[in-house]
N, C-alpha and C positions, 0 to 999 in steps of 0.2 A: 465477312467474318467466317473463318474456317471452322468446320465442325468435325470433331473426331468422336465417333461413337455416340453421336447425339449431344455432345458437349461443345459449347461455343468456346473455342480455344482462346480467342482474344479476351473474352469476358473473364474466363478463368484466370488467365495470366494477369489481368488487371487486378483481380482480387488478391492473388498471391503477392504481387508486387506491393500493393497497398499495405498488406499485413506485414511484409518484410520491412517496409519503411517505418511503420509504427513500432515494430519490435526494436529497430535501431534507435528510434527516439526514446522509447521506454528505457533502453539500456543506458542511454546518455543521461536521462533524468535520474535514474537510479544512482549513477556515478555522482551526479551533482548533489543528491540528497546525502550520500555517503560523505562527500566533502564537507557539507554543512555540519553534519554530526561530528566529524573530525575537528572542525574549527571550534565548535562548541566545547568539545572535550579539551582542546588546547587552551581554551579560555577559562577552564576550571569547572565547567558544568558537568553534571552527571548525565551521561547520554542515556542510560537506562531509564532514568526518570523523565527525561525529555521525550523519549519514545512513548512512555506511558501517558504523558500529558497530551501528545499529539493524538494518540488513540482515543483518549477520553474526549477531546474536542470534536472528534468526528461523530461521536454519539449524541443523540438528542438527550435533553435533560431528564426525561422519564427513564430512559435506559440507564443513564448515569446514576440517578438516584436509586434505582433498583439494584444495580451492581454494588454501590456503596453500602446499602442496607444489608445485602447478603454478606458482604465482606465483614461488616461490623458484627453480624449475627455469628458467623463462623468463628471470628476472633474471640467473641465472648464464650462460645461453646468450648473452644480450645484453651481458654484462659490466657490469651495473648494480650 
């Protein structure tokens, strides 16, 4: 393993290449997600609402309940 300035070049190259591969995979996955949203929109679903549902499903029940309670409170304060 060659060292340049105290840095193991092969090890560093390995990390950089792994990150590059993962970034490529992430870009491909992002494109796939975009395609699914486009398909849902084409089927008549509201994509903005689907995104909100996906975000809510990532949250645990306690956080979801807290967010909904705050939203209800703010709506009441603003007479919505």
